[in-house]
SEZAFI-948311 format. One record per residue: x, y, z of N, C-alpha, C in turn; residue number from 1; chain. Coordinates in steps of 0.2 Angstrom, whole numbers. Each point is the difference from the previous one (the first is absolute). Layout:
N
<pt n_xx="X" n_yy="Y" n_zz="Z" ca_xx="X" ca_yy="Y" ca_zz="Z" c_xx="X" c_yy="Y" c_zz="Z" i="NUM" ch="A"/>
...
This chain:
163
<pt n_xx="164" n_yy="-21" n_zz="64" ca_xx="1" ca_yy="-5" ca_zz="-5" c_xx="7" c_yy="2" c_zz="-3" i="1" ch="A"/>
<pt n_xx="3" n_yy="-5" n_zz="-1" ca_xx="7" ca_yy="0" ca_zz="-4" c_xx="-1" c_yy="-1" c_zz="-7" i="2" ch="A"/>
<pt n_xx="0" n_yy="5" n_zz="-4" ca_xx="-1" ca_yy="-1" ca_zz="-7" c_xx="5" c_yy="-5" c_zz="-4" i="3" ch="A"/>
<pt n_xx="7" n_yy="1" n_zz="3" ca_xx="5" ca_yy="-4" ca_zz="-3" c_xx="-1" c_yy="-7" c_zz="2" i="4" ch="A"/>
<pt n_xx="-2" n_yy="-1" n_zz="6" ca_xx="0" ca_yy="-7" ca_zz="2" c_xx="-6" c_yy="-3" c_zz="-4" i="5" ch="A"/>
<pt n_xx="-6" n_yy="3" n_zz="-1" ca_xx="-5" ca_yy="-2" ca_zz="-4" c_xx="2" c_yy="-1" c_zz="-7" i="6" ch="A"/>
<pt n_xx="4" n_yy="4" n_zz="-3" ca_xx="2" ca_yy="0" ca_zz="-6" c_xx="4" c_yy="-7" c_zz="-2" i="7" ch="A"/>
<pt n_xx="5" n_yy="-1" n_zz="5" ca_xx="4" ca_yy="-6" ca_zz="0" c_xx="-5" c_yy="-6" c_zz="0" i="8" ch="A"/>
<pt n_xx="-5" n_yy="0" n_zz="4" ca_xx="-4" ca_yy="-6" ca_zz="1" c_xx="-4" c_yy="-1" c_zz="-6" i="9" ch="A"/>
<pt n_xx="-2" n_yy="6" n_zz="-3" ca_xx="-4" ca_yy="-1" ca_zz="-7" c_xx="4" c_yy="-4" c_zz="-5" i="10" ch="A"/>
<pt n_xx="7" n_yy="3" n_zz="0" ca_xx="4" ca_yy="-3" ca_zz="-5" c_xx="2" c_yy="-7" c_zz="1" i="11" ch="A"/>
<pt n_xx="1" n_yy="-2" n_zz="7" ca_xx="1" ca_yy="-7" ca_zz="2" c_xx="-6" c_yy="-4" c_zz="-2" i="12" ch="A"/>
<pt n_xx="-6" n_yy="2" n_zz="1" ca_xx="-6" ca_yy="-4" ca_zz="-1" c_xx="-1" c_yy="-1" c_zz="-8" i="13" ch="A"/>
<pt n_xx="1" n_yy="6" n_zz="-3" ca_xx="-1" ca_yy="-1" ca_zz="-8" c_xx="5" c_yy="-5" c_zz="-3" i="14" ch="A"/>
<pt n_xx="6" n_yy="0" n_zz="3" ca_xx="5" ca_yy="-5" ca_zz="-3" c_xx="-1" c_yy="-7" c_zz="2" i="15" ch="A"/>
<pt n_xx="-3" n_yy="0" n_zz="6" ca_xx="-2" ca_yy="-7" ca_zz="3" c_xx="-5" c_yy="-3" c_zz="-5" i="16" ch="A"/>
<pt n_xx="-5" n_yy="4" n_zz="-2" ca_xx="-5" ca_yy="-2" ca_zz="-5" c_xx="2" c_yy="0" c_zz="-7" i="17" ch="A"/>
<pt n_xx="7" n_yy="1" n_zz="-1" ca_xx="2" ca_yy="0" ca_zz="-7" c_xx="-3" c_yy="5" c_zz="-5" i="18" ch="A"/>
<pt n_xx="0" n_yy="6" n_zz="2" ca_xx="-3" ca_yy="5" ca_zz="-4" c_xx="5" c_yy="6" c_zz="-1" i="19" ch="A"/>
<pt n_xx="0" n_yy="3" n_zz="-6" ca_xx="4" ca_yy="6" ca_zz="-1" c_xx="-5" c_yy="6" c_zz="2" i="20" ch="A"/>
<pt n_xx="4" n_yy="6" n_zz="1" ca_xx="-4" ca_yy="6" ca_zz="2" c_xx="-5" c_yy="1" c_zz="-6" i="21" ch="A"/>
<pt n_xx="1" n_yy="-1" n_zz="-6" ca_xx="-4" ca_yy="1" ca_zz="-6" c_xx="-6" c_yy="-5" c_zz="1" i="22" ch="A"/>
<pt n_xx="1" n_yy="-6" n_zz="2" ca_xx="-5" ca_yy="-5" ca_zz="0" c_xx="-5" c_yy="2" c_zz="6" i="23" ch="A"/>
<pt n_xx="3" n_yy="2" n_zz="5" ca_xx="-5" ca_yy="2" ca_zz="6" c_xx="-4" c_yy="6" c_zz="-2" i="24" ch="A"/>
<pt n_xx="4" n_yy="5" n_zz="-3" ca_xx="-3" ca_yy="6" ca_zz="-2" c_xx="-6" c_yy="-1" c_zz="-5" i="25" ch="A"/>
<pt n_xx="1" n_yy="-5" n_zz="-4" ca_xx="-5" ca_yy="-1" ca_zz="-5" c_xx="-7" c_yy="-3" c_zz="3" i="26" ch="A"/>
<pt n_xx="2" n_yy="-5" n_zz="5" ca_xx="-6" ca_yy="-3" ca_zz="4" c_xx="-4" c_yy="5" c_zz="4" i="27" ch="A"/>
<pt n_xx="4" n_yy="6" n_zz="2" ca_xx="-4" ca_yy="5" ca_zz="4" c_xx="-2" c_yy="6" c_zz="-4" i="28" ch="A"/>
<pt n_xx="1" n_yy="0" n_zz="-6" ca_xx="-1" ca_yy="5" ca_zz="-5" c_xx="3" c_yy="7" c_zz="2" i="29" ch="A"/>
<pt n_xx="6" n_yy="-1" n_zz="2" ca_xx="4" ca_yy="6" ca_zz="1" c_xx="7" c_yy="0" c_zz="-3" i="30" ch="A"/>
<pt n_xx="4" n_yy="5" n_zz="0" ca_xx="7" ca_yy="0" ca_zz="-3" c_xx="5" c_yy="-4" c_zz="4" i="31" ch="A"/>
<pt n_xx="5" n_yy="-3" n_zz="-3" ca_xx="5" ca_yy="-3" ca_zz="3" c_xx="4" c_yy="5" c_zz="4" i="32" ch="A"/>
<pt n_xx="0" n_yy="6" n_zz="-2" ca_xx="3" ca_yy="6" ca_zz="4" c_xx="-3" c_yy="0" c_zz="7" i="33" ch="A"/>
<pt n_xx="-6" n_yy="0" n_zz="0" ca_xx="-3" ca_yy="0" ca_zz="7" c_xx="2" c_yy="-6" c_zz="4" i="34" ch="A"/>
<pt n_xx="1" n_yy="-6" n_zz="-2" ca_xx="2" ca_yy="-5" ca_zz="3" c_xx="8" c_yy="1" c_zz="3" i="35" ch="A"/>
<pt n_xx="4" n_yy="3" n_zz="-5" ca_xx="6" ca_yy="2" ca_zz="2" c_xx="1" c_yy="5" c_zz="6" i="36" ch="A"/>
<pt n_xx="-5" n_yy="5" n_zz="-1" ca_xx="0" ca_yy="5" ca_zz="6" c_xx="-2" c_yy="-3" c_zz="7" i="37" ch="A"/>
<pt n_xx="-4" n_yy="-5" n_zz="-1" ca_xx="-2" ca_yy="-4" ca_zz="7" c_xx="6" c_yy="-3" c_zz="2" i="38" ch="A"/>
<pt n_xx="3" n_yy="-4" n_zz="-4" ca_xx="6" ca_yy="-5" ca_zz="2" c_xx="6" c_yy="4" c_zz="2" i="39" ch="A"/>
<pt n_xx="0" n_yy="6" n_zz="-2" ca_xx="6" ca_yy="5" ca_zz="2" c_xx="-2" c_yy="4" c_zz="6" i="40" ch="A"/>
<pt n_xx="-6" n_yy="-1" n_zz="2" ca_xx="-2" ca_yy="4" ca_zz="6" c_xx="-1" c_yy="7" c_zz="-1" i="41" ch="A"/>
<pt n_xx="-2" n_yy="2" n_zz="-6" ca_xx="-1" ca_yy="7" ca_zz="-2" c_xx="-7" c_yy="2" c_zz="0" i="42" ch="A"/>
<pt n_xx="-5" n_yy="-6" n_zz="0" ca_xx="-7" ca_yy="2" ca_zz="1" c_xx="-3" c_yy="-7" c_zz="2" i="43" ch="A"/>
<pt n_xx="-6" n_yy="1" n_zz="2" ca_xx="-4" ca_yy="-6" ca_zz="3" c_xx="-6" c_yy="-2" c_zz="-5" i="44" ch="A"/>
<pt n_xx="-2" n_yy="-6" n_zz="-1" ca_xx="-5" ca_yy="-2" ca_zz="-4" c_xx="-7" c_yy="4" c_zz="3" i="45" ch="A"/>
<pt n_xx="-4" n_yy="2" n_zz="-5" ca_xx="-6" ca_yy="3" ca_zz="1" c_xx="-5" c_yy="-5" c_zz="4" i="46" ch="A"/>
<pt n_xx="-4" n_yy="3" n_zz="4" ca_xx="-4" ca_yy="-5" ca_zz="4" c_xx="-5" c_yy="-3" c_zz="-5" i="47" ch="A"/>
<pt n_xx="-2" n_yy="3" n_zz="-6" ca_xx="-5" ca_yy="-3" ca_zz="-4" c_xx="3" c_yy="-6" c_zz="-4" i="48" ch="A"/>
<pt n_xx="7" n_yy="-1" n_zz="0" ca_xx="2" ca_yy="-6" ca_zz="-3" c_xx="4" c_yy="-5" c_zz="5" i="49" ch="A"/>
<pt n_xx="-1" n_yy="2" n_zz="7" ca_xx="4" ca_yy="-4" ca_zz="5" c_xx="-3" c_yy="-8" c_zz="0" i="50" ch="A"/>
<pt n_xx="-6" n_yy="0" n_zz="0" ca_xx="-3" ca_yy="-7" ca_zz="0" c_xx="2" c_yy="-4" c_zz="-6" i="51" ch="A"/>
<pt n_xx="0" n_yy="3" n_zz="-6" ca_xx="2" ca_yy="-4" ca_zz="-6" c_xx="7" c_yy="-1" c_zz="0" i="52" ch="A"/>
<pt n_xx="4" n_yy="4" n_zz="3" ca_xx="8" ca_yy="-1" ca_zz="0" c_xx="1" c_yy="-6" c_zz="5" i="53" ch="A"/>
<pt n_xx="-3" n_yy="0" n_zz="6" ca_xx="1" ca_yy="-5" ca_zz="5" c_xx="-3" c_yy="-7" c_zz="-3" i="54" ch="A"/>
<pt n_xx="-5" n_yy="0" n_zz="-4" ca_xx="-2" ca_yy="-6" ca_zz="-3" c_xx="5" c_yy="-2" c_zz="-5" i="55" ch="A"/>
<pt n_xx="3" n_yy="4" n_zz="-4" ca_xx="5" ca_yy="-2" ca_zz="-5" c_xx="6" c_yy="-3" c_zz="4" i="56" ch="A"/>
<pt n_xx="2" n_yy="3" n_zz="5" ca_xx="6" ca_yy="-1" ca_zz="4" c_xx="-1" c_yy="-6" c_zz="5" i="57" ch="A"/>
<pt n_xx="-7" n_yy="-2" n_zz="1" ca_xx="-2" ca_yy="-5" ca_zz="4" c_xx="2" c_yy="1" c_zz="8" i="58" ch="A"/>
<pt n_xx="-1" n_yy="7" n_zz="1" ca_xx="1" ca_yy="2" ca_zz="7" c_xx="-6" c_yy="4" c_zz="3" i="59" ch="A"/>
<pt n_xx="0" n_yy="1" n_zz="6" ca_xx="-6" ca_yy="4" ca_zz="3" c_xx="2" c_yy="7" c_zz="0" i="60" ch="A"/>
<pt n_xx="-5" n_yy="4" n_zz="0" ca_xx="1" ca_yy="8" ca_zz="1" c_xx="4" c_yy="1" c_zz="6" i="61" ch="A"/>
<pt n_xx="-1" n_yy="-3" n_zz="5" ca_xx="3" ca_yy="0" ca_zz="7" c_xx="8" c_yy="-1" c_zz="-1" i="62" ch="A"/>
<pt n_xx="1" n_yy="-5" n_zz="-4" ca_xx="7" ca_yy="-2" ca_zz="-1" c_xx="3" c_yy="5" c_zz="-5" i="63" ch="A"/>
<pt n_xx="-3" n_yy="3" n_zz="-5" ca_xx="2" ca_yy="5" ca_zz="-4" c_xx="2" c_yy="6" c_zz="4" i="64" ch="A"/>
<pt n_xx="-4" n_yy="2" n_zz="4" ca_xx="1" ca_yy="6" ca_zz="4" c_xx="5" c_yy="-1" c_zz="5" i="65" ch="A"/>
<pt n_xx="1" n_yy="-6" n_zz="2" ca_xx="6" ca_yy="-1" ca_zz="5" c_xx="6" c_yy="-1" c_zz="-3" i="66" ch="A"/>
<pt n_xx="0" n_yy="-2" n_zz="-7" ca_xx="6" ca_yy="0" ca_zz="-4" c_xx="4" c_yy="-7" c_zz="2" i="67" ch="A"/>
<pt n_xx="-4" n_yy="-5" n_zz="2" ca_xx="3" ca_yy="-6" ca_zz="2" c_xx="-6" c_yy="-6" c_zz="1" i="68" ch="A"/>
<pt n_xx="2" n_yy="-6" n_zz="-1" ca_xx="-5" ca_yy="-5" ca_zz="1" c_xx="-2" c_yy="0" c_zz="8" i="69" ch="A"/>
<pt n_xx="-6" n_yy="-1" n_zz="2" ca_xx="-2" ca_yy="0" ca_zz="7" c_xx="-3" c_yy="-7" c_zz="2" i="70" ch="A"/>
<pt n_xx="3" n_yy="-3" n_zz="5" ca_xx="-2" ca_yy="-6" ca_zz="3" c_xx="-7" c_yy="1" c_zz="3" i="71" ch="A"/>
<pt n_xx="-4" n_yy="-5" n_zz="1" ca_xx="-7" ca_yy="1" ca_zz="3" c_xx="0" c_yy="2" c_zz="7" i="72" ch="A"/>
<pt n_xx="6" n_yy="-1" n_zz="4" ca_xx="0" ca_yy="2" ca_zz="7" c_xx="1" c_yy="8" c_zz="0" i="73" ch="A"/>
<pt n_xx="3" n_yy="3" n_zz="-5" ca_xx="1" ca_yy="7" ca_zz="0" c_xx="-5" c_yy="4" c_zz="-4" i="74" ch="A"/>
<pt n_xx="-5" n_yy="-4" n_zz="-3" ca_xx="-4" ca_yy="3" ca_zz="-5" c_xx="-4" c_yy="6" c_zz="3" i="75" ch="A"/>
<pt n_xx="-4" n_yy="-1" n_zz="5" ca_xx="-4" ca_yy="5" ca_zz="3" c_xx="3" c_yy="6" c_zz="2" i="76" ch="A"/>
<pt n_xx="6" n_yy="-1" n_zz="4" ca_xx="4" ca_yy="5" ca_zz="2" c_xx="2" c_yy="4" c_zz="-6" i="77" ch="A"/>
<pt n_xx="3" n_yy="-3" n_zz="-5" ca_xx="2" ca_yy="4" ca_zz="-6" c_xx="-6" c_yy="4" c_zz="-3" i="78" ch="A"/>
<pt n_xx="-5" n_yy="-3" n_zz="-1" ca_xx="-6" ca_yy="3" ca_zz="-3" c_xx="-2" c_yy="6" c_zz="4" i="79" ch="A"/>
<pt n_xx="0" n_yy="0" n_zz="7" ca_xx="-1" ca_yy="6" ca_zz="4" c_xx="5" c_yy="5" c_zz="-1" i="80" ch="A"/>
<pt n_xx="7" n_yy="-2" n_zz="-1" ca_xx="5" ca_yy="5" ca_zz="-1" c_xx="-1" c_yy="3" c_zz="-7" i="81" ch="A"/>
<pt n_xx="-1" n_yy="-4" n_zz="-5" ca_xx="-1" ca_yy="3" ca_zz="-6" c_xx="-6" c_yy="5" c_zz="-1" i="82" ch="A"/>
<pt n_xx="-6" n_yy="-2" n_zz="3" ca_xx="-5" ca_yy="5" ca_zz="1" c_xx="1" c_yy="6" c_zz="3" i="83" ch="A"/>
<pt n_xx="4" n_yy="0" n_zz="5" ca_xx="2" ca_yy="6" ca_zz="4" c_xx="5" c_yy="4" c_zz="-5" i="84" ch="A"/>
<pt n_xx="4" n_yy="-3" n_zz="-3" ca_xx="5" ca_yy="3" ca_zz="-5" c_xx="-4" c_yy="4" c_zz="-5" i="85" ch="A"/>
<pt n_xx="-5" n_yy="-4" n_zz="-3" ca_xx="-4" ca_yy="3" ca_zz="-6" c_xx="-4" c_yy="6" c_zz="3" i="86" ch="A"/>
<pt n_xx="-2" n_yy="-1" n_zz="6" ca_xx="-4" ca_yy="6" ca_zz="2" c_xx="4" c_yy="6" c_zz="1" i="87" ch="A"/>
<pt n_xx="6" n_yy="-1" n_zz="3" ca_xx="5" ca_yy="5" ca_zz="1" c_xx="2" c_yy="3" c_zz="-6" i="88" ch="A"/>
<pt n_xx="1" n_yy="-4" n_zz="-5" ca_xx="2" ca_yy="3" ca_zz="-7" c_xx="-6" c_yy="4" c_zz="-3" i="89" ch="A"/>
<pt n_xx="-6" n_yy="-3" n_zz="1" ca_xx="-6" ca_yy="4" ca_zz="-3" c_xx="-1" c_yy="7" c_zz="4" i="90" ch="A"/>
<pt n_xx="1" n_yy="0" n_zz="6" ca_xx="0" ca_yy="6" ca_zz="4" c_xx="5" c_yy="5" c_zz="-2" i="91" ch="A"/>
<pt n_xx="6" n_yy="-2" n_zz="-1" ca_xx="5" ca_yy="4" ca_zz="-3" c_xx="-1" c_yy="3" c_zz="-7" i="92" ch="A"/>
<pt n_xx="-3" n_yy="-4" n_zz="-4" ca_xx="-2" ca_yy="2" ca_zz="-7" c_xx="-5" c_yy="5" c_zz="1" i="93" ch="A"/>
<pt n_xx="-5" n_yy="-1" n_zz="4" ca_xx="-6" ca_yy="4" ca_zz="1" c_xx="3" c_yy="7" c_zz="2" i="94" ch="A"/>
<pt n_xx="4" n_yy="0" n_zz="5" ca_xx="3" ca_yy="6" ca_zz="3" c_xx="4" c_yy="4" c_zz="-6" i="95" ch="A"/>
<pt n_xx="4" n_yy="-4" n_zz="-3" ca_xx="4" ca_yy="4" ca_zz="-6" c_xx="-5" c_yy="3" c_zz="-5" i="96" ch="A"/>
<pt n_xx="-6" n_yy="-4" n_zz="-2" ca_xx="-4" ca_yy="3" ca_zz="-4" c_xx="-4" c_yy="6" c_zz="2" i="97" ch="A"/>
<pt n_xx="-2" n_yy="0" n_zz="7" ca_xx="-3" ca_yy="6" ca_zz="3" c_xx="5" c_yy="5" c_zz="0" i="98" ch="A"/>
<pt n_xx="7" n_yy="-1" n_zz="1" ca_xx="4" ca_yy="6" ca_zz="0" c_xx="1" c_yy="2" c_zz="-7" i="99" ch="A"/>
<pt n_xx="0" n_yy="-4" n_zz="-5" ca_xx="1" ca_yy="2" ca_zz="-7" c_xx="-6" c_yy="4" c_zz="-2" i="100" ch="A"/>
<pt n_xx="-6" n_yy="-2" n_zz="2" ca_xx="-6" ca_yy="4" ca_zz="-1" c_xx="0" c_yy="7" c_zz="3" i="101" ch="A"/>
<pt n_xx="2" n_yy="0" n_zz="6" ca_xx="1" ca_yy="7" ca_zz="4" c_xx="5" c_yy="4" c_zz="-4" i="102" ch="A"/>
<pt n_xx="5" n_yy="-3" n_zz="-2" ca_xx="5" ca_yy="5" ca_zz="-3" c_xx="-3" c_yy="2" c_zz="-7" i="103" ch="A"/>
<pt n_xx="-4" n_yy="-4" n_zz="-3" ca_xx="-3" ca_yy="2" ca_zz="-7" c_xx="-5" c_yy="6" c_zz="2" i="104" ch="A"/>
<pt n_xx="-4" n_yy="-1" n_zz="5" ca_xx="-5" ca_yy="5" ca_zz="2" c_xx="4" c_yy="7" c_zz="2" i="105" ch="A"/>
<pt n_xx="5" n_yy="-1" n_zz="3" ca_xx="4" ca_yy="6" ca_zz="2" c_xx="3" c_yy="4" c_zz="-6" i="106" ch="A"/>
<pt n_xx="3" n_yy="-4" n_zz="-4" ca_xx="3" ca_yy="3" ca_zz="-6" c_xx="-6" c_yy="3" c_zz="-5" i="107" ch="A"/>
<pt n_xx="-6" n_yy="-3" n_zz="0" ca_xx="-5" ca_yy="4" ca_zz="-4" c_xx="-2" c_yy="6" c_zz="4" i="108" ch="A"/>
<pt n_xx="0" n_yy="0" n_zz="6" ca_xx="-2" ca_yy="6" ca_zz="4" c_xx="5" c_yy="5" c_zz="-1" i="109" ch="A"/>
<pt n_xx="6" n_yy="-1" n_zz="0" ca_xx="6" ca_yy="4" ca_zz="-1" c_xx="-1" c_yy="4" c_zz="-7" i="110" ch="A"/>
<pt n_xx="-1" n_yy="-5" n_zz="-5" ca_xx="-1" ca_yy="3" ca_zz="-7" c_xx="-6" c_yy="5" c_zz="0" i="111" ch="A"/>
<pt n_xx="-6" n_yy="-2" n_zz="3" ca_xx="-5" ca_yy="4" ca_zz="0" c_xx="1" c_yy="7" c_zz="4" i="112" ch="A"/>
<pt n_xx="4" n_yy="0" n_zz="5" ca_xx="2" ca_yy="6" ca_zz="4" c_xx="4" c_yy="4" c_zz="-5" i="113" ch="A"/>
<pt n_xx="5" n_yy="-3" n_zz="-3" ca_xx="4" ca_yy="4" ca_zz="-4" c_xx="-4" c_yy="3" c_zz="-6" i="114" ch="A"/>
<pt n_xx="-4" n_yy="-4" n_zz="-3" ca_xx="-4" ca_yy="3" ca_zz="-5" c_xx="-5" c_yy="6" c_zz="2" i="115" ch="A"/>
<pt n_xx="-3" n_yy="-1" n_zz="6" ca_xx="-4" ca_yy="5" ca_zz="2" c_xx="4" c_yy="7" c_zz="2" i="116" ch="A"/>
<pt n_xx="6" n_yy="-1" n_zz="3" ca_xx="5" ca_yy="5" ca_zz="1" c_xx="2" c_yy="4" c_zz="-7" i="117" ch="A"/>
<pt n_xx="1" n_yy="-4" n_zz="-5" ca_xx="2" ca_yy="3" ca_zz="-6" c_xx="-6" c_yy="4" c_zz="-3" i="118" ch="A"/>
<pt n_xx="-6" n_yy="-3" n_zz="0" ca_xx="-6" ca_yy="3" ca_zz="-2" c_xx="-1" c_yy="7" c_zz="4" i="119" ch="A"/>
<pt n_xx="0" n_yy="0" n_zz="6" ca_xx="-1" ca_yy="6" ca_zz="4" c_xx="5" c_yy="5" c_zz="-2" i="120" ch="A"/>
<pt n_xx="7" n_yy="-2" n_zz="-1" ca_xx="5" ca_yy="5" ca_zz="-2" c_xx="-2" c_yy="3" c_zz="-6" i="121" ch="A"/>
<pt n_xx="-2" n_yy="-4" n_zz="-5" ca_xx="-2" ca_yy="2" ca_zz="-7" c_xx="-6" c_yy="5" c_zz="1" i="122" ch="A"/>
<pt n_xx="-5" n_yy="-2" n_zz="3" ca_xx="-6" ca_yy="4" ca_zz="1" c_xx="2" c_yy="7" c_zz="4" i="123" ch="A"/>
<pt n_xx="4" n_yy="-1" n_zz="5" ca_xx="2" ca_yy="6" ca_zz="3" c_xx="4" c_yy="5" c_zz="-4" i="124" ch="A"/>
<pt n_xx="5" n_yy="-3" n_zz="-4" ca_xx="4" ca_yy="4" ca_zz="-5" c_xx="-5" c_yy="3" c_zz="-5" i="125" ch="A"/>
<pt n_xx="-5" n_yy="-4" n_zz="-3" ca_xx="-5" ca_yy="3" ca_zz="-5" c_xx="-4" c_yy="5" c_zz="3" i="126" ch="A"/>
<pt n_xx="-2" n_yy="-1" n_zz="6" ca_xx="-4" ca_yy="6" ca_zz="4" c_xx="4" c_yy="6" c_zz="1" i="127" ch="A"/>
<pt n_xx="7" n_yy="-1" n_zz="2" ca_xx="4" ca_yy="6" ca_zz="1" c_xx="1" c_yy="3" c_zz="-7" i="128" ch="A"/>
<pt n_xx="1" n_yy="-4" n_zz="-5" ca_xx="1" ca_yy="4" ca_zz="-7" c_xx="-6" c_yy="4" c_zz="-2" i="129" ch="A"/>
<pt n_xx="-6" n_yy="-3" n_zz="1" ca_xx="-6" ca_yy="3" ca_zz="-2" c_xx="-1" c_yy="7" c_zz="4" i="130" ch="A"/>
<pt n_xx="2" n_yy="-1" n_zz="7" ca_xx="-1" ca_yy="6" ca_zz="4" c_xx="5" c_yy="5" c_zz="-2" i="131" ch="A"/>
<pt n_xx="6" n_yy="-2" n_zz="-1" ca_xx="5" ca_yy="5" ca_zz="-2" c_xx="-2" c_yy="4" c_zz="-7" i="132" ch="A"/>
<pt n_xx="-3" n_yy="-4" n_zz="-4" ca_xx="-3" ca_yy="3" ca_zz="-7" c_xx="-5" c_yy="5" c_zz="1" i="133" ch="A"/>
<pt n_xx="-5" n_yy="-2" n_zz="5" ca_xx="-5" ca_yy="4" ca_zz="2" c_xx="2" c_yy="6" c_zz="3" i="134" ch="A"/>
<pt n_xx="5" n_yy="0" n_zz="4" ca_xx="3" ca_yy="6" ca_zz="4" c_xx="3" c_yy="4" c_zz="-5" i="135" ch="A"/>
<pt n_xx="4" n_yy="-3" n_zz="-5" ca_xx="3" ca_yy="4" ca_zz="-5" c_xx="-5" c_yy="4" c_zz="-4" i="136" ch="A"/>
<pt n_xx="-6" n_yy="-3" n_zz="-2" ca_xx="-5" ca_yy="3" ca_zz="-4" c_xx="-3" c_yy="6" c_zz="4" i="137" ch="A"/>
<pt n_xx="-2" n_yy="-2" n_zz="7" ca_xx="-3" ca_yy="6" ca_zz="4" c_xx="5" c_yy="6" c_zz="1" i="138" ch="A"/>
<pt n_xx="7" n_yy="-2" n_zz="0" ca_xx="5" ca_yy="6" ca_zz="1" c_xx="0" c_yy="4" c_zz="-7" i="139" ch="A"/>
<pt n_xx="0" n_yy="-4" n_zz="-6" ca_xx="-1" ca_yy="4" ca_zz="-6" c_xx="-6" c_yy="4" c_zz="-1" i="140" ch="A"/>
<pt n_xx="-6" n_yy="-3" n_zz="2" ca_xx="-6" ca_yy="4" ca_zz="0" c_xx="0" c_yy="6" c_zz="5" i="141" ch="A"/>
<pt n_xx="3" n_yy="-1" n_zz="5" ca_xx="1" ca_yy="6" ca_zz="5" c_xx="4" c_yy="5" c_zz="-3" i="142" ch="A"/>
<pt n_xx="5" n_yy="-1" n_zz="-3" ca_xx="4" ca_yy="5" ca_zz="-3" c_xx="-4" c_yy="4" c_zz="-6" i="143" ch="A"/>
<pt n_xx="-4" n_yy="-4" n_zz="-4" ca_xx="-4" ca_yy="3" ca_zz="-5" c_xx="-5" c_yy="5" c_zz="3" i="144" ch="A"/>
<pt n_xx="-3" n_yy="-3" n_zz="6" ca_xx="-5" ca_yy="4" ca_zz="3" c_xx="3" c_yy="7" c_zz="2" i="145" ch="A"/>
<pt n_xx="6" n_yy="-1" n_zz="3" ca_xx="4" ca_yy="6" ca_zz="3" c_xx="1" c_yy="5" c_zz="-6" i="146" ch="A"/>
<pt n_xx="2" n_yy="-3" n_zz="-6" ca_xx="2" ca_yy="4" ca_zz="-6" c_xx="-7" c_yy="4" c_zz="-2" i="147" ch="A"/>
<pt n_xx="-5" n_yy="-4" n_zz="0" ca_xx="-7" ca_yy="3" ca_zz="-2" c_xx="-2" c_yy="5" c_zz="5" i="148" ch="A"/>
<pt n_xx="1" n_yy="-1" n_zz="6" ca_xx="-2" ca_yy="5" ca_zz="5" c_xx="4" c_yy="7" c_zz="-1" i="149" ch="A"/>
<pt n_xx="6" n_yy="-1" n_zz="-2" ca_xx="5" ca_yy="6" ca_zz="-1" c_xx="-3" c_yy="4" c_zz="-6" i="150" ch="A"/>
<pt n_xx="-2" n_yy="-4" n_zz="-6" ca_xx="-3" ca_yy="3" ca_zz="-6" c_xx="-6" c_yy="4" c_zz="2" i="151" ch="A"/>
<pt n_xx="-5" n_yy="-4" n_zz="4" ca_xx="-6" ca_yy="3" ca_zz="2" c_xx="1" c_yy="7" c_zz="4" i="152" ch="A"/>
<pt n_xx="5" n_yy="0" n_zz="4" ca_xx="2" ca_yy="6" ca_zz="4" c_xx="2" c_yy="5" c_zz="-5" i="153" ch="A"/>
<pt n_xx="4" n_yy="-1" n_zz="-4" ca_xx="3" ca_yy="4" ca_zz="-5" c_xx="-6" c_yy="3" c_zz="-4" i="154" ch="A"/>
<pt n_xx="-4" n_yy="-4" n_zz="-2" ca_xx="-6" ca_yy="2" ca_zz="-4" c_xx="-5" c_yy="5" c_zz="4" i="155" ch="A"/>
<pt n_xx="-1" n_yy="-2" n_zz="6" ca_xx="-4" ca_yy="4" ca_zz="4" c_xx="4" c_yy="7" c_zz="1" i="156" ch="A"/>
<pt n_xx="6" n_yy="0" n_zz="1" ca_xx="4" ca_yy="7" ca_zz="0" c_xx="-1" c_yy="4" c_zz="-6" i="157" ch="A"/>
<pt n_xx="1" n_yy="-4" n_zz="-6" ca_xx="-1" ca_yy="4" ca_zz="-6" c_xx="-7" c_yy="3" c_zz="-1" i="158" ch="A"/>
<pt n_xx="-5" n_yy="-4" n_zz="2" ca_xx="-7" ca_yy="2" ca_zz="-1" c_xx="-1" c_yy="6" c_zz="5" i="159" ch="A"/>
<pt n_xx="3" n_yy="0" n_zz="6" ca_xx="-1" ca_yy="5" ca_zz="5" c_xx="3" c_yy="7" c_zz="-3" i="160" ch="A"/>
<pt n_xx="6" n_yy="-1" n_zz="-3" ca_xx="4" ca_yy="5" ca_zz="-3" c_xx="-3" c_yy="4" c_zz="-6" i="161" ch="A"/>
<pt n_xx="-3" n_yy="-4" n_zz="-4" ca_xx="-4" ca_yy="2" ca_zz="-6" c_xx="-6" c_yy="3" c_zz="2" i="162" ch="A"/>
<pt n_xx="-3" n_yy="-1" n_zz="5" ca_xx="-7" ca_yy="3" ca_zz="2" c_xx="2" c_yy="6" c_zz="3" i="163" ch="A"/>
């Protein structure tokens, strides 16, 4: 679907019905800025207001989606073309939405992995620090034990010499 062509057609039909953008917007309960975006080909009318828009412009949805008035001899052909285009557009949007969802899931997984890695690093560092502290304590206790053993040996020698 050609948004610019549809936009020009909306503007043409609006003017043919002697309405300003503001008047049409008011009848559809939307902003005149939305009308301007449609008419400039920057966006499309939402499907929820297409019937009301067509009613105000006195055109069919098929003509709106074609961006031109359709004679009765081409009507069925154009309806099929528009349905196929709408289906293709919906498929494209669905694929994009799926891709976006997958990207979000991957991003969340990456954040979780980074968080787990950081946690493991901190736990490992903490365990290493406590292990080093324990080893230092054992080393200091071993030195004190050796000093005590020396004193005990000296005392035993003194006792033996005194007897």
